[in-house]
C-alpha positions in Angstrom: -4.1 34.9 42.4 -5.5 36.2 39.2 -3.1 37.1 36.4 -3.5 40.9 35.1 -2.9 41.9 31.5 0.8 43.1 30.9 1.2 46.7 29.8 1.6 47.1 26.1 0.7 43.6 25.2 -2.0 41.6 24.4 -2.9 38.2 23.9 -4.1 37.1 20.0 -7.6 38.6 19.5 -7.5 40.8 22.4 -8.1 44.6 22.3 -4.7 46.7 22.2 -4.0 48.5 25.2 -1.3 50.7 24.3 -1.8 54.1 22.9 -0.8 55.3 19.3 2.7 54.0 18.0 4.8 55.0 15.1 5.2 51.7 13.2 2.6 48.7 12.7 -0.1 50.0 14.3 0.2 53.9 12.8 0.4 51.8 9.6 -2.8 50.2 9.8 -4.5 53.3 11.0 -3.4 54.9 7.8 -4.5 51.8 5.5 -7.9 51.9 6.9 -8.3 56.0 6.7 -7.5 55.5 2.9 -9.8 52.9 2.5 -12.4 54.8 4.1 -11.8 58.0 2.9 -10.5 57.9 -0.8 -11.3 54.5 -1.9 -14.9 55.0 -0.6 -15.2 52.0 2.0 -13.8 49.8 -0.8 -13.4 47.1 -0.7 -15.5 46.4 2.2 -14.5 44.5 5.5 -16.7 41.8 4.5 -14.7 41.2 1.2 -11.5 42.1 2.9 -12.4 38.8 5.7 -13.2 36.6 3.1 -9.8 36.9 1.5 -8.1 36.6 5.0 -10.1 34.1 6.4 -11.2 35.9 9.2 -14.5 37.5 10.9 -15.6 41.4 9.1 -15.4 42.4 12.7 -11.7 41.4 13.1 -10.5 43.3 9.7 -12.6 46.2 11.4 -10.0 46.0 14.4 -7.3 45.9 12.3 -7.8 49.0 10.2 -8.8 51.1 13.4 -4.9 49.6 15.2 -6.9 48.0 17.8 -5.9 44.2 17.6 -2.6 42.7 16.6 -2.8 39.9 14.5 -0.9 36.6 15.1 0.1 36.2 11.7 1.1 38.5 8.7 -0.5 36.1 5.9 -4.3 37.7 6.9 -2.9 41.3 6.9 -1.1 40.6 3.3 -4.3 39.6 1.9 -5.8 42.6 3.2 -3.0 44.8 1.9 -3.2 43.4 -1.3 -6.9 43.5 -2.0 -6.3 47.4 -1.1 -3.6 47.7 -3.3 -5.9 46.6 -6.3 -8.6 49.0 -5.5 -6.0 51.7 -5.2 -4.3 51.2 -8.2 -7.9 50.5 -10.1 -8.7 54.1 -9.1 -5.3 55.5 -9.8 -3.9 56.5 -6.7 -0.2 56.5 -7.8 1.2 59.2 -5.7 4.3 58.4 -3.6 2.8 58.6 -0.6 0.1 55.8 -1.3 2.7 53.6 -2.7 5.1 53.9 0.4 1.6 53.2 2.5 0.8 49.9 0.2 4.5 48.5 0.3 4.1 45.2 1.5 7.8 44.6 2.3 7.6 47.9 4.6 4.9 46.8 6.6 6.2 43.4 6.6 9.0 44.9 8.7 7.3 47.2 11.0 4.8 43.9 11.8 7.9 42.0 12.8 9.3 44.6 14.7 6.4 45.1 16.7 5.6 41.1 17.0 9.4 40.9 18.8 8.6 43.7 20.9 5.5 42.1 22.0 6.9 38.5 23.2 9.9 39.8 24.9 8.2 40.3 28.6 6.7 36.7 27.9 10.3 35.2 26.7 11.7 36.9 29.8 9.4 35.2 32.2 9.9 32.1 30.7 13.5 32.2 31.0 13.1 33.2 34.4 10.8 30.5 35.2 12.9 27.6 33.5 16.1 28.8 35.6 14.1 28.2 39.1 12.9 25.0 37.6 16.5 23.8 37.0 17.5 24.7 41.0 14.8 22.7 41.8 14.5 20.0 39.6 16.0 17.2 41.3 14.7 17.6 44.8 11.1 17.7 43.2 12.0 14.1 41.2 12.9 12.6 44.4 9.4 14.1 45.8 7.4 13.0 42.9 8.5 9.7 42.9 6.4 8.3 45.3 3.3 10.1 43.9 0.3 7.8 42.4 -0.5 10.4 39.8 2.9 12.3 38.4 3.5 15.5 36.3 4.1 14.6 32.8 4.8 16.7 29.8 1.5 18.4 28.2 2.2 16.5 24.9 2.2 13.0 26.7 -1.3 13.5 27.4 -4.2 12.4 25.2 -7.5 14.3 24.8 -9.4 11.3 25.6 -7.4 10.6 29.0 -7.8 13.9 30.0 -12.0 13.4 29.6 -12.6 14.9 26.0 -15.7 13.4 24.7 -14.7 10.7 21.6 -17.0 12.5 18.8 -19.3 10.9 16.1 -17.6 9.3 13.2 -17.9 11.2 10.2 -19.9 8.5 8.5 -22.4 7.8 11.2 -22.9 4.0 10.2 -22.5 0.1 10.5 -19.5 0.4 13.2 -19.8 3.6 15.2 -17.0 2.1 17.8 -14.0 3.5 15.0 -11.8 4.6 17.5 -11.2 7.8 19.1 -12.7 10.5 16.9 -11.5 14.1 17.4 -12.9 16.5 15.1 -11.6 20.1 14.1 -12.1 22.5 16.9 -14.8 25.6 16.2 -12.9 28.0 18.0 -15.8 30.8 19.5 -15.5 34.1 21.8 -14.7 32.4 24.9 -12.0 30.6 23.3 -9.9 33.6 22.7 -10.7 35.2 25.9 -9.8 31.9 27.9 -6.9 31.8 26.1 -5.4 35.2 26.7 -5.9 34.7 30.2 -3.8 31.6 30.1 -1.0 33.3 27.9 -1.0 36.4 30.8 -0.8 33.9 33.8 2.5 32.3 32.0 4.0 35.8 31.6 3.5 37.5 34.5 4.1 34.4 36.8 1.0 33.9 38.6 -1.0 31.2 39.9 -4.7 30.9 38.6 -7.5 28.9 39.2 -9.3 28.7 35.9 -13.2 27.1 36.1 -15.2 26.2 32.7 -18.6 25.9 33.3 -20.8 24.4 30.7 -23.7 21.6 30.8 -23.1 17.9 29.6 -21.8 17.5 26.4 -21.3 21.4 25.8 -17.4 21.3 25.2 -16.4 22.5 28.4 -13.4 20.0 28.5 -12.2 20.0 25.0 -12.2 24.2 25.3 -10.2 23.7 28.1 -7.8 21.1 26.6 -7.4 23.4 23.5 -6.7 26.4 25.8 -3.9 24.8 27.2 -2.8 23.4 24.6 -2.7 26.7 22.5 -1.4 28.8 25.4 0.8 26.3 27.7 2.2 23.5 25.5 5.5 23.2 27.0 4.5 23.0 30.4 3.4 19.8 32.6 0.0 18.4 33.2 -0.9 16.4 36.6 -4.3 14.6 36.7 -5.2 13.4 40.1 -7.5 10.4 39.9 -9.3 11.6 43.0 -9.6 13.4 46.1 -6.7 11.5 47.8 -4.4 11.6 44.9 -4.9 15.3 44.8 -3.9 16.1 48.3 -1.0 13.9 48.2 0.2 15.9 45.0 -0.7 19.0 46.8 1.3 18.1 49.7 4.5 16.8 47.9 4.3 20.0 45.6 3.8 18.4 42.6 1.9 21.6 41.2 5.1 23.5 40.6 6.1 26.3 38.1 4.8 25.7 34.8 2.4 23.2 35.8 -1.5 22.4 34.9 -3.2 20.7 38.1 -6.2 19.1 35.9 -9.5 18.7 37.7 -11.6 17.5 34.9 -15.4 17.0 36.5 -14.3 19.2 39.4 -17.3 17.8 41.6 -15.6 14.6 41.9 -12.9 16.3 43.9 -15.1 19.3 46.0 -18.0 17.2 46.9 -17.9 14.2 49.7 -16.0 13.9 52.9 -12.7 15.1 51.5 -14.5 18.0 49.4 -13.9 20.8 51.7 -10.2 19.8 52.8 -9.4 19.5 48.8 -10.9 22.8 48.7 -8.5 24.4 51.6 -5.4 22.7 50.0 -6.3 24.6 46.7 -6.8 27.5 48.2 -3.3 27.8 49.9 -1.8 26.6 46.4 -3.3 29.9 44.7 -1.1 31.5 47.5 2.3 30.1 46.3 4.1 31.5 43.4 3.6 30.3 39.7 3.4 30.0 37.1 0.7 27.4 37.2 -2.7 26.9 36.1 -5.6 24.9 37.9 -7.7 23.8 35.6 -11.4 22.9 36.6 -14.3 21.8 34.4 -17.9 21.7 36.0 -21.4 21.7 35.4 -23.5 25.0 36.1 -25.8 23.3 38.5 -22.8 21.8 40.8 -21.3 25.2 40.5 -24.5 26.8 41.9 -24.9 24.3 44.9 -20.5 24.7 45.9 -21.2 28.8 45.9 -24.9 29.3 47.7 -24.8 30.7 51.0 -26.9 29.2 53.9 -26.7 30.5 57.2 -23.3 29.1 57.4 -23.0 27.2 54.2 -22.5 23.5 53.4 -19.1 24.4 51.4 -17.5 27.4 52.7 -14.1 26.7 51.4 -15.5 25.8 48.1 -17.1 28.9 47.9 -14.4 30.6 48.8 -12.0 29.1 46.0 -14.5 29.5 43.6 -14.9 33.1 44.1 -11.4 33.3 43.3 -11.8 31.5 39.8 -11.2 33.1 36.2 -14.6 31.9 34.9 -15.5 30.8 31.5 -18.9 30.3 30.6 -19.6 27.8 27.3 -22.6 28.5 25.4 -24.9 25.4 25.1 -25.7 26.6 21.4 -23.6 27.7 18.4 -24.3 31.3 17.1 -24.6 32.1 13.6 -21.1 33.5 13.2 -19.9 30.2 14.6 -22.2 28.2 12.3 -20.2 30.1 9.9 -16.8 29.1 10.7 -18.2 25.5 11.5 -19.6 25.2 7.5 -16.0 26.4 6.4 -14.3 23.6 8.6 -17.3 20.9 7.7 -16.1 20.9 4.2 -12.9 18.8 5.2 -14.1 17.0 8.5 -17.0 14.7 8.2 -17.5 14.7 11.6 -18.3 18.5 11.7 -20.3 17.8 8.4 -22.3 15.1 9.9 -23.1 17.2 13.3 -24.1 20.0 11.2 -26.6 18.0 9.4 -28.1 16.4 12.4 -27.8 19.0 15.5 -27.1 22.6 14.4 -26.7 24.4 16.5 -26.4 21.9 19.5 -23.1 21.2 17.4 -21.3 19.9 20.4 -23.9 17.7 22.2 -24.5 15.8 19.1 -20.8 15.4 18.7 -20.5 14.4 22.3 -23.3 12.4 22.9 -23.7 10.7 19.2 -21.3 7.6 20.1 -23.3 6.9 23.4 -26.5 7.1 21.8 -25.7 4.7 19.5 -24.6 2.4 22.1 -27.6 2.9 24.2 -29.5 1.7 21.2 -27.4 -1.1 20.0 -26.2 -2.8 23.3 -29.1 -2.3 25.9 -28.4 -3.6 29.3 -31.4 -2.7 31.0 -34.0 -5.3 31.7 -36.4 -3.7 29.5 -33.7 -2.7 26.8 -34.3 -5.2 24.1 -38.0 -4.2 24.3 -36.6 -0.5 23.9 -34.4 -1.3 21.1 -37.2 -2.8 19.4 -39.0 0.1 19.8 -36.5 2.1 18.6 -35.4 -0.2 15.7 -39.1 0.3 14.1 -38.8 3.9 14.4 -36.1 4.2 12.5 -37.1 1.9 9.9 -40.2 4.1 9.8 -38.1 7.1 9.0 -35.5 5.6 6.8 -38.3 3.9 4.7 -40.6 7.4 4.0 -42.5 8.4 7.2 -42.1 12.3 7.4 -45.2 12.9 9.6 -44.5 12.6 13.6 -44.5 9.0 14.4 -47.2 7.3 16.3 -46.8 5.4 19.2 -49.6 2.9 18.5 -47.6 2.1 15.4 -44.4 1.7 17.0 -46.0 -0.5 19.9 -47.7 -2.9 17.3 -44.6 -3.0 14.8 -42.4 -3.9 17.9 -43.3 -7.2 18.5 -42.1 -8.5 15.0 -38.7 -7.4 16.2 -38.6 -9.3 19.2 -37.3 -13.3 19.6 -40.1 -15.6 20.7 -38.5 -16.2 24.1 -38.7 -12.3 24.4 -42.4 -12.0 23.5 -43.2 -14.8 25.8 -41.3 -13.2 29.0 -43.2 -9.6 28.5 -45.9 -8.4 30.5 -48.6 -7.5 28.2 -50.0 -4.8 30.3 -46.4 -2.9 30.9 -43.9 -4.1 28.4 -44.6 -0.7 26.3 -44.8 1.3 28.9 -40.9 0.4 30.1 -40.0 0.0 26.3 -40.9 3.6 25.7 -39.0 4.7 28.9 -36.0 3.1 28.0 -36.3 4.9 24.3 -36.6 7.9 26.0 -34.1 8.1 28.1 -32.0 10.9 27.8 -28.1 9.8 27.3 -25.7 12.2 29.1 -28.5 14.4 29.8 -28.7 15.3 26.5 -30.5 13.1 24.0 -32.8 10.2 23.6 -33.6 8.2 20.9 -37.3 9.2 20.9 -38.6 12.7 22.0 -41.8 14.3 22.5 -42.9 16.9 19.9 -43.6 20.6 21.2 -47.1 21.4 20.5 -47.4 24.0 18.2 -49.8 26.0 20.4 -49.6 26.3 24.4 -47.0 24.3 26.5 -46.4 20.5 26.6 -46.2 18.0 23.6 -48.2 16.3 21.2 -49.7 13.3 22.6 -49.5 10.0 20.9 -46.6 10.7 18.6 -42.7 11.1 19.0 -39.8 12.0 16.8 -36.4 9.7 16.1 -33.1 11.8 17.1 -31.5 13.2 13.8 -28.2 11.8 14.5 -29.9 8.1 15.2 -31.7 8.5 12.3 -28.3 9.1 10.1 -27.1 6.2 11.9 -29.9 4.0 10.9 -30.0 5.0 7.6 -26.5 3.1 7.2 -27.0 0.3 9.9 -29.9 -1.2 8.5 -29.7 -0.5 5.1 -29.6 -4.0 4.0 -32.4 -5.0 6.3 -36.2 -5.2 5.4 -38.5 -4.4 8.4 -40.5 -7.6 9.6 -44.0 -8.3 8.6 -45.5 -6.4 11.6 -43.7 -3.6 10.7 -45.6 -3.0 7.4 -49.1 -4.2 9.1 -48.6 -1.6 11.6 -48.0 1.1 9.1 -50.7 0.3 7.2 -52.9 0.4 10.2 -52.1 3.6 11.6 -50.1 5.9 9.1 -52.6 8.6 7.6 -50.4 10.7 5.5 -50.8 9.8 1.7 -47.5 10.6 0.6 -45.9 8.3 3.5 -48.0 5.5 2.7 -47.2 5.7 -1.0 -43.2 5.9 0.2 -43.8 2.8 2.4 -45.5 1.1 -0.4 -42.9 1.8 -2.7 -40.2 0.5 -0.1 -42.4 -3.0 0.3 -42.7 -3.3 -3.4 -39.1 -2.8 -3.9 -38.3 -5.4 -1.4 -40.6 -7.6 -3.0 -43.2 -7.8 -0.2 -45.8 -7.6 -2.5 -48.9 -8.3 -0.2 -47.8 -5.2 2.0 -47.5 -3.3 -0.7 -50.7 -3.6 -1.7 -52.1 -3.3 1.2 -50.4 0.3 1.6 -50.9 1.1 -2.0 -54.6 0.7 -1.2 -54.5 2.8 1.8 -52.9 5.5 0.1 -55.4 5.5 -3.0 -57.7 5.7 -0.1 -55.9 9.0 1.6 -56.1 10.4 -1.8 -52.7 9.6 -3.3 -53.9 8.8 -7.1 -50.4 8.3 -8.2 -50.6 4.9 -5.8 -53.0 3.7 -8.5 -50.6 2.5 -10.9 -48.3 0.7 -8.7 -51.4 -1.0 -6.9 -52.6 -2.1 -10.6 -49.2 -3.6 -11.5 -49.5 -5.9 -8.1 -53.1 -6.9 -9.3 -51.9 -7.7 -12.7 -49.0 -10.2 -11.4 -51.4 -11.6 -9.1 -53.6 -12.6 -12.1 -56.3 -10.1 -11.2 -56.1 -8.5 -14.9 -60.1 -7.0 -14.6 -59.0 -5.4 -11.6 -56.2 -4.2 -12.7 -57.3 -2.6 -15.7 -59.8 -0.8 -13.9 -57.0 0.5 -11.7 -54.9 1.6 -14.8 -57.8 3.4 -16.1 -58.2 5.3 -13.0 -54.6 5.9 -13.0 -55.2 7.8 -16.4 -58.2 9.5 -15.6 -56.2 10.9 -12.5 -53.3 12.3 -15.1 -50.7 9.4 -15.4 -50.1 8.8 -18.8 -48.1 5.9 -18.5 -50.9 3.7 -17.2 -52.4 3.5 -20.5 -49.0 2.2 -21.7 -49.1 -0.5 -19.0 -52.5 -1.4 -19.9 -51.5 -1.6 -23.6 -48.7 -4.1 -22.7 -51.5 -6.4 -20.6 -53.5 -6.3 -24.1 -50.4 -6.9 -26.1 -49.8 -10.1 -24.3 -53.4 -11.2 -24.2 -53.1 -11.3 -28.0 -55.2 -7.9 -28.6 -52.9 -6.4 -30.9 -55.2 -3.9 -32.2 -56.4 -2.9 -29.0 -52.9 -2.5 -27.6 -51.9 -0.3 -30.7 -54.9 1.7 -30.1 -54.2 2.3 -26.6 -50.7 2.9 -27.5 -51.4 5.8 -29.9 -53.5 7.3 -27.1 -50.6 7.1 -24.7 -48.2 8.4 -26.9 -51.0 11.3 -28.1 -51.2 12.0 -24.3 -47.3 12.3 -24.1 -46.2 9.2 -22.7 -42.3 8.7 -24.4 -42.4 5.0 -23.9 -45.5 4.6 -25.8 -44.1 6.5 -28.7 -40.8 4.0 -28.4 -43.4 1.2 -28.7 -45.0 2.4 -31.7 -41.4 3.3 -33.6 -41.9 7.0 -33.1 -39.0 7.6 -31.3 -37.5 11.0 -31.8 -34.7 12.2 -30.5 -31.7 14.0 -30.8 -28.7 11.6 -31.9 -25.9 12.0 -29.2 -22.7 13.2 -30.2 -20.3 10.5 -28.7 -17.0 12.0 -29.5 -18.0 15.8 -28.2 -19.9 14.2 -25.0 -16.3 12.5 -24.3 -14.1 15.6 -25.0 -16.9 17.2 -22.1 -16.3 14.3 -19.9 -12.7 14.0 -20.0 -12.5 17.8 -18.8 -14.4 17.0 -15.8 -11.9 14.1 -15.4 -8.8 16.6 -15.7 -10.7 18.6 -13.0 -10.3 15.7 -10.7 -14.0 14.5 -10.6 -14.0 11.0 -9.7 -17.6 10.4 -11.2 -16.4 11.6 -14.5 -13.8 9.2 -14.5 -16.5 6.2 -13.9 -18.3 7.8 -16.7 -15.6 7.8 -19.0 -15.0 4.3 -18.4 -18.6 3.2 -19.4 -18.0 5.4 -22.4 -15.0 3.6 -23.2 -16.4 -0.1 -22.7 -19.5 1.2 -25.1 -16.8 2.0 -27.8 -14.9 -1.2 -27.2 -12.1 -0.1 -26.0 -12.1 -2.3 -22.9 -8.6 -2.1 -22.0 -9.1 1.6 -21.4 -12.2 1.3 -19.8 -10.3 -0.9 -17.2 -7.9 1.5 -16.6 -10.2 4.0 -16.2 -12.2 2.2 -13.6 -9.2 0.7 -11.6 -8.2 4.7 -11.6 -11.9 5.5 -10.1 -11.8 2.5 -7.5 -8.3 3.5 -6.3 -10.1 7.3 -5.9 -12.4 5.7 -3.6 -15.5 5.3 -6.1 -17.7 2.3 -4.9 -19.5 2.7 -8.0 -16.7 2.2 -10.3 -16.0 -1.6 -8.5 -19.1 -2.9 -10.1 -18.3 -1.5 -13.3 -14.5 -3.2 -13.1 -16.5 -6.4 -12.2 -18.8 -6.3 -15.0 -15.8 -5.6 -17.6 -13.6 -8.7 -15.9 -16.6 -10.7 -16.3 -17.1 -9.8 -19.5 -13.3 -10.7 -20.7 -13.7 -14.4 -18.8 -12.1 -13.4 -15.4 -14.9 -14.6 -13.3 -12.9 -15.0 -10.1 -11.4 -11.2 -10.0 -15.1 -10.1 -11.1 -16.8 -12.0 -7.9 -14.2 -10.7 -5.7 -15.3 -7.1 -6.8 -18.5 -7.7 -6.7 -18.2 -8.9 -3.3 -15.7 -5.9 -2.2 -18.8 -3.4 -3.4 -21.2 -5.5 -1.9 -19.3 -4.9 1.5 -19.9 -1.1 0.9 -23.5 -1.0 0.6 -23.7 -1.2 -3.3 -27.2 -3.6 -3.7 -26.9 -4.1 -7.1 -23.1 -6.2 -6.3 -25.5 -8.4 -4.7 -27.9 -9.0 -7.5 -24.8 -9.8 -9.7 -23.0 -12.1 -7.4 -26.8 -13.8 -7.1 -26.8 -14.4 -11.0 -23.3 -15.5 -10.8 -23.8 -18.3 -8.3 -26.9 -19.4 -10.2 -24.6 -19.5 -13.4 -22.3 -21.8 -11.6 -24.8 -24.2 -10.4 -24.7 -22.8 -6.8 -28.6 -22.3 -6.1 -28.4 -22.2 -2.6 -26.0 -19.4 -2.4 -27.6 -17.4 -5.3 -30.9 -17.5 -3.3 -29.4 -16.5 -0.3 -28.0 -13.7 -2.4 -31.0 -13.0 -4.1 -33.2 -12.8 -0.9 -30.4 -10.2 0.8 -30.4 -7.9 -1.9 -34.5 -8.0 -1.9 -33.9 -7.0 1.3 -32.1 -4.0 0.6 -34.6 -3.1 -2.5 -33.1 -4.7 -5.5 -35.6 -7.8 -6.4 -34.2 -8.4 -9.9 -32.0 -11.3 -9.0 -35.2 -12.9 -7.0 -37.7 -12.5 -9.9 -34.7 -14.0 -12.2 -34.4 -16.9 -9.9 -38.2 -17.4 -9.8 -38.9 -16.9 -13.3 -35.9 -19.7 -14.0 -37.6 -22.1 -11.3 -41.4 -21.0 -12.0 -42.4 -24.7 -12.4 -41.6 -24.9 -8.7 -44.7 -24.0 -6.7 -42.6 -22.1 -4.1 -41.1 -19.9 -6.8 -44.6 -19.4 -7.9 -45.6 -18.1 -4.7 -43.0 -15.6 -4.8 -43.7 -14.4 -8.6 -47.4 -13.6 -7.6 -47.1 -12.7 -3.9 -44.0 -11.7 -3.1 -41.6 -13.4 -0.2 -44.5 -12.6 2.6 -46.7 -13.9 3.5 -48.0 -16.6 1.8 -51.0 -15.9 1.2 -52.9 -13.1 -1.8 -53.1 -9.8 -1.5 -56.3 -7.8 -0.5 -59.0 -8.2 -2.9 -59.5 -4.4 -4.2 -62.4 -2.4 -3.2 
């Protein structure tokens, strides 16, 4: 049986179903009339909704007396805003004052709330009495069941089938336990919860079917509705059709019990499916209150309710025809996303899902962890090859490729991500086809690591290119942050990327990791594609490789293209060569063109002296407002002023508040005062959080301590992450060694000269 609404009552969020009354609803209607007729509609419903933290339509329903609020605080917020507007307009007559009396409105609210909950309370008391009479008999019957009812509070959302969500900071360790983000209520939630409240109040038995595609949030919707409306009930979750039949036969689904059938197709298909459906039909005829909650994919619902000549599932079709049906939308509406944005301010998982998947929020929340597992732990025979292709795509996106990723690039680059044994075992003619199939496998039927890009005109996808799943890109930015792509990646990028800005970004990434050979090749490709800004960077590499004539020509081309800093660098070349007059002329020319560094070199610095005392005062105001970054900045200023004790206190305060940068500042300070042991510990702690500079400082400390092997290891690790200072420092210290000479001139790989300028 399905429960109908109680006369004169309505659940939270549902329209009121009784007529006009003296008291609370009459007061709301008069308040709405005052706002509309005497206050010119001010404040607006939207302004009131912001204060009450509800939707504008909800405020409108309240002021028309059509909806009863679950709490008084939102109404108090609305009343106070209307009060302020009325007093501003001078409406101080006794009738208006009485209407705007907060104490009187609160009193009639409480009276109405008590009246509305009385039928529910009476129904609960009757159910409790019945339960006491049958308690002992049920205990004896239930003792033999494999799956027994337990209080709802003893069931975890994970045990009931709710998918773990993406962790708030997708990164190196996605398996951070079961993550359950804040719940974003949507219109179907209010309707479902209202139905459950009605069932509980009326003592009925109801079948609730929550329909939604994979990862649409159907199980979380059901869980939140049951927890909100039936929190003090028991719940039984049979593990299969046999357990379900045993529970129904034993009468385990008694009053105030939820029968939980997550993925109900597992109970309604197969040899026992029709028997289970018939048993559930009989339970619907028994008294309640009881609720059977079933979650189901739409395609299974369609198959189970399809009519044939006779129909393959007559009992299931009859059962589902009696259900209260809740459909879960596949995507969030604009109103839903507004609520999500508010919740995302304090929930990192929602914030991440909003960035990477809106409006498909629930799909990203639920499928993200499995997508990462599919990538990181391949089990399919072709999985390692698919993993290599995905890794190349992640590196492409994180290092600067904004255009669709060419499949030809991924095929060429993936070779560098495989072991010798994996490459030897691959079939040259088919390995990439299978690898791509693995990378395109949809996880939970929702999202794949690599997906096609819809053709801008007509149907189908653009051939030869793919895009990386947003969540996997977000994860890869952190998970592969400290890793440098193999040589095959850079070569493949140079061969297949055509976008000039993408080539420039990749060249910068290679340069930052001291892959100078590849950087030179990519800068040259960027120049060929029309990016004149790459000329300057290419000239630097030519200069380092000793090709001074080519470097000078490139610097002049860069200046002609509008890069004034190129003349400054050319002047530095002349200065190093001993041509001081020529260098000064170039510095003057660059300074005249507006290059600030040239002016500094000529002693023509013109800048305003900083008022350190005033700056510190302003920074302290920011610190007082709770800014962690301001704490770190103030610590730097105290250190610069020589007040190391205050600087250390501020650094430690910022570090305790979660500032990773403060760890490096504190380490630097401890190093300055001679506490090398704590300094190294702090640098290692900072490095473990992804601060690349900390790796550089550790390398330099190890070099000073004479531990050259560890220093080189740390310096190479820092270079892989984009900081080459320690590496070049080591190279210059050991410049007499041939291998370090090679590193200084050509980078870390390969051991050949960069390609000659054309």
